[in-house]
Each structure stands twice: as structure tokens, then as C-alpha cells.
N, C-alpha and C positions, 0 to 999 in steps of 0.2 A: 866586423862580419863574423858570424859564427863557423864559417867554413873552415875546416882544419885540414893540412897537408896530410897525403896519404902516408900512412905508417908501414905499408908492405906493398910491394912492385912486385907482379908476377911477369915475367918477360917470356916470350916465345923465342926459341934460340934462332930461328930465322931471322929475326929483327934486332937482335940483341947488341948489334954494331951501329944501329940507326943513331944519328945525331939527337933525335929526342931521348933516347934512353941515355945517351952520355950526358945530358944535360940534367935529367932526373938525376943520375948518380951524385954528379956534382953541387946540385942544389938542394937535395935531401940526403945528407951523409949519415944522418941516423935511421933512415929508413932499412927495412929489410929488403933484399932484393934476391929472388929466386927465378932461375932461369929452367924452363921446361920445353918440352918439344912441342906441344900445344895445350892452349888453354881451353877448357870446355865450358860450354854454358852449365849455369846453376841456378837452382832457385834460390839458394842460399845468399842473403844479401850480407855485405860486411862494408860498412861506412868508410872504413879505413883503408880499403884494398883498391889497388889500380891495376889493371889488366892491359899489357900491352901486347897487342896481336898483330899478325898480318892480315890485312884487308885484302879480299880477292873479287870484290864488285866493282862497280863504277863509283869513282870519287865523288864525280860531278853529276848531279840530277835535276831532274825538275823538281819543283815545289810539289808536293803531294795533295794538289787541288782537286777539286770536283766540276765537272762542266754544268752544274746546275747553280754554280755560284761563280762571282766574278773573281777571277785569280790574277795575282798581280805578275806572274811570269819570271818569279825569283828562279836563281839556281841555288842548290846547296852544294857547298864543298863539304863532304863526309869525311872528318877526321877524326871522330870518336862518338861514343855514345853513352848516355847516362848523365845524371846529374846529381850532386850530393848537398842542393840548396834545400831539399825537403819543402819545396812549395805544395800545399794541399791540393791545389787543382791540377797539377802539371799532368799532361797527357801521356808522358812518357811512362808513367807506372803502369798503363795497359797497354802501351805501343811495343813496348821491348821485351824480348825474350829472357834476356840476361839483367839481372838486377843491378849489377855492380859497375862502377865506373871502368870504361875501356876505351883504349888510345890506341889508333893504328900507327903501328911502328914504321911501316914502310913508305914512309915521307918521299924518299926520291921517286918511288912510282907515284905518290900522289902529285907531285910538281911536274914530272913528265906526263902523266896523263892529262893534267889540268892544261898544260903549254899544248900539247896535241889539239884538245878540244878547242881552244881559243885560235889557234892557227887554221884550223878547219872551217871556221867561220869567221874570216876577216872583218867582214861588214856587218856583223851582229854586234850589239852592246850587250855583255852580259853582266847583269847585277847578280852578284854571288855573294852568299852569306854562308856563316859556319855556325849559325846559332839554332838549328833545327832540332837535331838529335843529342845535342850538349848545349851547356853554355860556353859562349865563343871564348871567355876569359879565364874560365874557372881554374884551370891548370897552368897557366900562362907564367906564374910566378917562378913554376919549377920546370917548365918544358921550354920556355922561351919561345914556343913556336910563333907567336906574331912578330918575332925579330926575323924571321924568315919569311912570312908569309906577306907582310906588309910591302917590304922591299920588291918581292915579288911582282906583286900587283902594280908597283910604281913604274915599273919597266914596260906595262903593257899598254896597247892603244885603243883595244876595245872591251876593257873589263874595269870594273870598280869592285871593292871588296866592303862588305859590310859586317862589322864584328857588333854581336847584340850579346848583351849580358845583363844580369842584375847585381854584378860585384862591383868594387872599385879597383881592380888589378888593372890599372893602366900605366903603371912605371916602365915597363918595357917599351911602350909606344912613344917616350918622351924625346929621344934624340933620333928616331928613324927618319930616313929620307923617305917620305911617304908621296911626294909630289901632288899631294891633292886627290888621291885616287883611293883613298881609305875613309869610310864613314864609321865613325864608332858611336854605337847605337844602346840604349838602355829601355829594358822594360818597366815602366812607370804604373804605379797605382795609388790609391787612397791611402792615407796613413794608417787607419785601422786594419787596411789588408796587409799592407807591408808587416805590420806589428803580429796579426794573428794569423796570416795564410803564408808567410814567405820566411819561414823560420831562420833559414841559413844566410840569406841574402842580406847585401850592405842596406844599411838605412837609406830612406829617402836622401836624407842630407847628403851622406857620403856618396851617393850615386850622381847627384847634382854636381858636387863639389869635383868628382872624377870628370865629368862633362865639362864643367867649366877649364880644368886644365887641359884637355884634349883641345877645346877651341883656343886656347892660348897657345898651343903647340901647332896650330894650324889645320887641324883635323875638321872636316865637316861632321855634322853630328845629325841623329835619328833618334825618334822616341815612339815608343810602343806602347799603348793602353790596352793592353791585352794579356788575359782576360779583364773585361771591365765587369765589376759586380753590381748587382741590385741590391742596395742594403739601405737602412735609414740612415741619413745623413750624406749619401754618396753625391749628392750635388756640392755641398759646402767643401766635401774632403777633395773631389776631382777639381773643383775651381781653385781650391788652394794649391792642390799640385801645380796647376798651371800657371797661377800667379809665381809661384815661386821658381818654375822653370824658366818663365820668361824674365824674370829678375836677375836669374844666375848667368843665362847665356845669351847672347844676341840671336834674335830670331833669324837673321840673313846667315847665320852658319847652321842652321836646320834646313835638311833637304827634303825630309817628310816627315808626319807624325800618322802612325795607323792607329786606327780604333777597331775593337773586336769584343764583342759581349761573351761571356763565360758559355762554353759548349762543351760536350764531353762524350765520349763512345759511352753507351750504356754499362758495358762491362767495369768501366772506371767508378760507378757508384758505390759497388760495393767494397773496392779497395780503399777508397776515401773514407768510408764509414768503418772500415777496420782500423786503419793507421791513424785517422783523425777523426775520432768520434765525437769531439767537441765542436768541430767547424760547422758553420750555418751554412756554408755555402750551397749545399744541396737542398736547402729550404724554400728555394724560390719556385716560382711558376714556369715551368719546362714544357716543352712539346717536342717530339722528335721531327728533325729537319728532314730537308729532302737528301741529306748525305748521311741519313741515320743517327746523326749527332742528336743528343738532347739540347734544346736551345731555349732561352727565354723567349715568352711571348711576344710576337712582332712589335706590340705597343711597346712593350719594357725598352726593346733592343732601339727603337726609334727614338725614344725620348733621352735615353742614355746618348746617342749619337749625336742628335740634334742641339743638345746642351754644349757637348764638347766642341761641335763645330762652331756654334755660334760665338763661344768664348774664344776660340783661336782665331777666327776671322776678325774679331774685335781688335786683336793685337796685330795679326799679320795675315791681311785678307789674299796676298799672294802665296802664302805657305801652302805647299802640297798636303792635303789631308785625304786619306783613304780608308775604306773598310776593307778589313780581312775576310774573306770568305762569305760575302752577304749577295743577296739576289738584288735584282734591277729595282723592284718597287721600295725596297728599304734605302737604298740609295736615293732614289727620286723623294721620299718623304724626310730624308735626313739632310740631304744637300740640295734639294731643288733642281737636281737633275740626274741623268743617268750616264754610268761611265761609257757608254756608247757615244754621247754626244762629244765626248773629250778624245775619241778614238780607242776607249778602252783603257783599263787599270795600266797595264804595261807602258802604254803611251803617255799617260800622265806620269808615271815616275822615270821615264826617260827623258821626258820635257823638264821634270825637277832636277835631274842630273845635268842637263844642258844649261838651264838657268841659274841654278845654285852653285854647281860646282864648276861651271864653265868648260864642261866636257860636251864635245860634238859627238855625234853618232858616227862611226867610222864609214 
């Protein structure tokens, strides 16, 4: 993949002794380190810069869904922001105030707060992921954060972890004691989308090879086709990705697959046009949705979803497939049922955890 390690790390003095900083120093001996009192937000983007700061908010937070669409009930473990993979469609381009990679250096606070949240609701099954505001494994070769995070979740009785990535940076996961409590997940897309819209991400082959390695190491897997794009040849390309996926990993190791059509906040349009003027992704037929985001016309979305659902069901009819942030009528047309009939999307995913991972609700 084309992602390169940070060449300069600016560290706030208050987190300079954190284990993550020690790992960065050990794994990036040629990088320039600068310790400052405070790192300030900037509009200037530097792809080779990593900022390590003290985070003063809540580390564990609910997925930012909307009442108008079905949400999965996911929790986000907030350990950093930003991504350097350069995907044209990335919502973070319009969502974040600071354009540079930022890592939260007060990891002892993160683990303390996370433990308190889990202990406060012992009978709740927490499905927790780290891939909402950054790629879960983008910096892992240099921070080694997964080597602390995965064993932490292995000790929990009411939580599972999902690491979502477009990289093949899984080496740190190989010998960890995970007790089947970690799902390693990949965002996948059609071959032409990977080549033309995901500039710094690992190739599809390398992602699938990494998934196969994780399955061999005993991890459960998940895959996210989000965003799905409407373009000439999408059926053939998405069908081929599914063929390669099921040829590479056994379906029984997959806990769930999510589907989500391309959607974007209106203000993202100008950013994409400026940064990626040759990208065709804005040429589709869009309408403003109930959440204010621009979405493909409903017939396009239904066609995308229905095709994928049918192909996946032909391979494994018991595999949990769900839509990310869609309304009941879209579910009904794509699946033939509404989430309410299954108890809601969170209940569907909890059931998948129980049936695929063997983990009962506490």
C-alpha cells in the first residue's frame, strides 16, 4: 500500500510519557519529534505529520446515527482522528476541523474510562469499534496500540471489539491472546473503485490476504461494503469481490457484512471537486435524504442492496447482512423484511455475536 509512516511527530508535553509515544519513538527512529505545551488546530494539511495530544472528551460514545434511519447501536472508542489513505469519498474531509492525523496520547485515561463504562452496565453487550474517525490499524505498525487493546477486550465479559481497516497492517495481531473477543473488519469495494478512489489503501488482494491470516489466527471477521458506488459494471465488480471474499475466508468466520450506498454531506461536494477533480463519484443521481445528506435515488440504492443480499444469501443464508443508516422501506424492498421484525438492527447484530462468536449476552 502507498501509506507511509509519519516523518514528524508533535507531542503535547502532558502525554509525552505515554506508552504510545514510547512506541512511536522506538518504531520510528528516523522521525523528528517535537514536544510542545499544546498542539493547536490548523487548516494547513501535512500528510507526514502526526499530532499526539491529550483528549479531554468522552472516549466511548454512541455511533452518530439519526432517528430517521435504522442504526446498529454501535459504540465508538475514540482514540484518534484523521486518515491519510486519501479516499476521495471520505466523510472526514468535511467532518473534522483539523486536517492532520491526530492520536490521543492519554491512553491510560482511555482504558480507565472504558473500564468504568463497561462496569457501569454489566448486563449490556457492548459492540465497540475504533474505525469511525480514523482507520483502526493505520498507525498500528508504529504505535502497537492493538497489542494493548485486544488483550483488554479479551478480559471483558460484556464487550467485543471491532477493528475496521483498509490496510493490511495485521502483523501485531498474530500472537495476541484475544479469546475470540475481537472482530477484524475490512472495508471492501469494486476493483475500479479501489484503484481510482482509494489511493493510499491496500489493494483488494492484500486486504483479503490479511483477512485470511486473521482467520487462521482464530479471529472472527466482518466486511463493510460502504460506500457502494453506482457506476457502469458495478454488478460484475461487486460480484467478483464477493466471489474472491468467499474463496479466501470461510463464511462461518464472518460475523456480519454491512452495506451502505454512497452518501455525503452537501459541503463535502466542493472539497471532492477541489481535491479530486477527475473523480466521477459526484456524477450520479442524488437527492437530499432525511438526514440532510445527499443520497442516490431510492431505486438505485435498492438495486445495489438487493443484488448483494441475493449473492450473499446464495453462499450463506444464515450470515447476518445489514444496511447502514437506511429507512424501513428500503430494508423491506432489499431484504423482504423490516428490521423491526427481527427485533431491530442492534438485536440482529447481538444475535450474530451469539451465533457466530459463541458469546452470550451478559
